[in-house]
C-alpha positions in Angstrom: 75.2 -2.8 104.0 78.6 -3.9 102.3 78.4 -2.7 97.7 80.9 -6.1 97.2 80.0 -9.4 97.0 82.4 -11.2 98.9 83.1 -15.4 97.6 82.2 -17.8 101.1 85.3 -20.5 100.6 84.9 -22.8 103.7 83.8 -25.6 102.3 86.9 -25.2 99.3 88.7 -24.7 102.0 88.3 -27.9 104.2 89.0 -29.9 100.4 92.0 -28.7 99.6 93.7 -30.8 103.0 93.9 -32.6 99.9 94.3 -31.4 96.7 92.8 -34.7 94.4 89.4 -34.1 96.8 89.5 -30.7 95.9 90.2 -30.3 92.4 88.0 -33.8 92.1 85.8 -31.0 93.5 86.1 -28.3 91.4 86.1 -30.6 88.2 82.2 -31.8 89.0 81.1 -28.1 89.7 82.6 -26.7 87.4 83.2 -28.6 84.8 80.1 -31.4 85.3 83.2 -34.0 85.5 84.5 -32.8 81.9 87.7 -32.5 82.9 90.8 -34.4 81.0 93.7 -36.1 82.9 96.4 -33.6 81.6 94.2 -30.5 83.2 94.1 -33.1 86.4 97.5 -33.3 86.6 98.8 -29.6 86.1 95.8 -28.8 88.9 97.1 -31.4 91.6 100.4 -30.2 90.9 99.9 -26.5 91.2 98.2 -26.8 94.1 100.4 -29.8 96.0 103.1 -27.1 95.2 105.6 -24.1 97.2 104.3 -21.6 97.4 105.4 -18.0 96.3 107.7 -16.1 98.7 104.9 -13.8 98.3 101.2 -12.8 97.2 100.6 -8.9 94.8 100.0 -6.8 97.7 100.7 -9.0 100.6 104.6 -9.0 102.4 105.2 -11.9 103.5 103.9 -15.2 101.8 99.7 -15.9 102.6 99.3 -17.1 105.9 96.1 -18.9 104.5 96.9 -21.4 102.6 94.1 -23.7 102.2 92.7 -20.5 100.4 95.4 -19.8 98.7 95.8 -22.2 96.9 91.7 -22.6 96.7 91.7 -19.5 94.5 95.3 -21.0 92.2 92.5 -23.9 91.6 89.9 -21.5 90.5 92.0 -19.1 89.0 93.3 -21.9 86.6 90.2 -23.7 85.9 88.8 -20.0 84.4 90.6 -18.9 82.8 91.8 -22.3 81.2 90.2 -23.5 77.9 88.3 -26.3 78.6 86.2 -24.3 80.7 85.3 -21.4 77.7 84.2 -24.2 76.2 80.6 -24.5 75.7 78.9 -27.7 74.7 
């Protein structure tokens, strides 16, 4: 038995092939469709952007590009002021 919680990113990784699809889905899922146009543009640009030469703790570029894109988008959303605001 494991003592850790694991995230299942399979569905999101399928959407990660197209940044717009991923961000629109996360907007509905996490922000109930209230994400601003500016935030969408920033997230899409980041998800479509160049990958870093390395990730912390890794020796080389991330092998699973779709997973990296999903993780980047999720991190940026949950740390954004738009996600933090309670309505």
